[in-house]
C-alpha positions in Angstrom: -29.5 21.2 19.8 -26.9 18.5 20.2 -28.5 16.0 17.4 -28.8 18.7 14.7 -25.0 20.2 15.5 -24.3 15.9 15.5 -26.3 15.6 12.3 -24.5 18.6 10.7 -21.2 17.5 11.3 -22.0 14.1 9.9 -23.1 15.3 6.3 -19.8 17.9 6.2 -17.8 14.6 6.7 -20.0 12.4 4.4 -20.0 15.7 1.8 -16.0 16.4 1.7 -14.7 12.8 2.0 -11.4 12.1 0.4 -9.5 15.6 -1.1 -9.5 15.7 -4.8 -5.2 14.4 -4.7 -6.3 11.6 -3.0 -9.1 10.9 -5.3 -6.7 11.1 -8.4 -4.6 9.1 -6.8 -6.9 6.3 -6.6 -7.7 6.3 -10.4 -4.1 6.1 -11.0 -3.6 3.8 -8.8 -6.6 1.7 -10.3 -5.4 -1.6 -12.2 -2.7 -4.6 -12.4 0.9 -3.5 -11.3 3.9 -5.4 -11.3 6.7 -5.4 -8.4 9.6 -4.6 -10.7 12.6 -4.8 -8.4 13.4 -4.5 -4.0 15.7 -2.4 -2.9 17.5 -1.4 0.3 19.6 1.1 1.9 21.3 -1.4 4.1 25.2 -2.5 3.1 25.3 -6.0 1.5 22.7 -8.9 0.9 20.2 -8.9 4.0 17.2 -11.8 4.2 14.3 -9.2 4.1 10.7 -10.8 4.7 8.2 -8.4 3.3 4.7 -8.0 4.8 4.8 -10.9 7.1 4.7 -12.8 4.1 7.6 -14.1 1.9 10.8 -12.9 1.4 12.2 -10.2 -1.6 12.6 -12.2 -4.5 9.3 -13.9 -4.1 8.1 -10.2 -4.3 9.7 -9.6 -7.1 8.1 -9.1 -10.5 4.8 -10.5 -8.3 1.3 -9.3 -9.8 -1.2 -6.8 -8.2 -4.3 -5.4 -8.5 -5.6 -2.5 -6.9 -9.7 -1.8 -7.0 -9.9 1.3 -5.2 -13.9 2.2 -5.3 -13.4 -0.4 -1.7 -10.0 -0.2 -1.0 -9.1 -3.7 -2.0 -6.3 -6.1 -3.8 -5.1 -8.9 -4.5 -1.1 -10.0 -5.2 0.3 -13.6 -5.9 4.3 -13.5 -6.1 6.7 -15.4 -8.2 9.9 -17.1 -7.5 10.9 -20.9 -7.1 9.9 -21.6 -3.3 6.9 -19.2 -2.9 4.1 -19.4 -1.9 1.7 -19.0 -5.5 -1.7 -18.7 -3.5 -3.4 -15.4 -3.9 -3.3 -12.8 -1.4 -5.2 -10.2 -0.2 -5.8 -6.9 1.3 -7.8 -3.5 1.8 -5.7 -0.8 1.8 -6.1 3.1 2.4 -4.2 6.3 1.1 -3.8 8.8 3.7 -3.0 12.3 2.7 0.2 14.5 4.4 0.5 16.9 1.6 -1.3 18.2 -0.4 1.3 20.9 -1.9 3.9 17.8 -1.7 2.0 15.4 -2.8 3.3 12.5 -0.7 1.1 10.1 1.5 0.8 7.7 4.1 0.2 4.3 2.3 -1.6 1.4 4.5 -1.9 -1.8 3.3 -4.0 -4.8 5.3 -3.5 -7.9 5.0 -7.1 -9.9 4.5 -8.8 -13.2 3.6 -11.2 -13.7 0.3 -13.7 -12.3 2.6 -11.8 -9.1 3.1 -11.6 -9.5 7.0 -8.2 -9.6 8.5 -7.2 -12.0 11.3 -5.3 -9.6 13.3 -6.4 -5.8 12.3 -2.6 -5.0 11.4 -1.3 -3.9 8.9 1.4 -2.1 7.6 2.4 1.5 6.7 4.0 2.7 3.7 5.4 5.7 2.2 3.7 6.2 -0.7 6.6 8.6 -2.3 6.0 8.7 -6.5 2.8 7.6 -8.6 2.6 8.0 -12.4 0.0 6.9 -15.0 3.1 4.1 -15.3 4.8 3.7 -11.9 4.8 4.2 -8.2 7.1 3.5 -5.5 6.7 2.8 -2.2 9.2 3.0 1.0 9.8 1.6 4.1 11.5 2.5 6.9 12.2 -0.6 9.1 14.9 -1.1 12.0 18.0 -3.2 11.7 20.0 -3.6 14.9 19.4 0.0 15.8 19.9 1.5 12.6 16.8 2.7 10.1 17.3 1.0 7.2 14.6 2.2 3.4 13.0 -0.7 1.8 12.2 0.7 -1.4 9.4 -1.2 -3.5 9.0 -0.3 -7.3 5.9 -0.6 -9.8 5.8 -0.9 -13.0 1.8 -0.8 -14.6 1.1 -3.6 -16.7 
């Protein structure tokens, strides 16, 4: 009896899959993007490092590719004094509220084969997504106060 119940539950999860909204978001995010700007709510010019990788100036105008059928992607930084090596990541879009369309977006750096050295990722909020633009926000703490980092993408 337990095996039948477990089988039914497993089949239900497989049949339901991601919600329609998340599936549509994956279709929209598919392709190539440019990270057009990185802004923070903090006053003054802060030295901000994104994704434990590089300063925000390296991320501005960086190119990104999202491949939703296997939840992977790549990005390449631009700018002087920036490592131009291609970076790899996996991502997950988790629905927060289907009515508002806000999502949690988990980005996990990986190697070329999709393996993560630390199994750690970055939780961002996908605040806006359309055919031509996308916006992520991340709240971080600076001197005990929250600041919002906003990343604006444009589809290429």
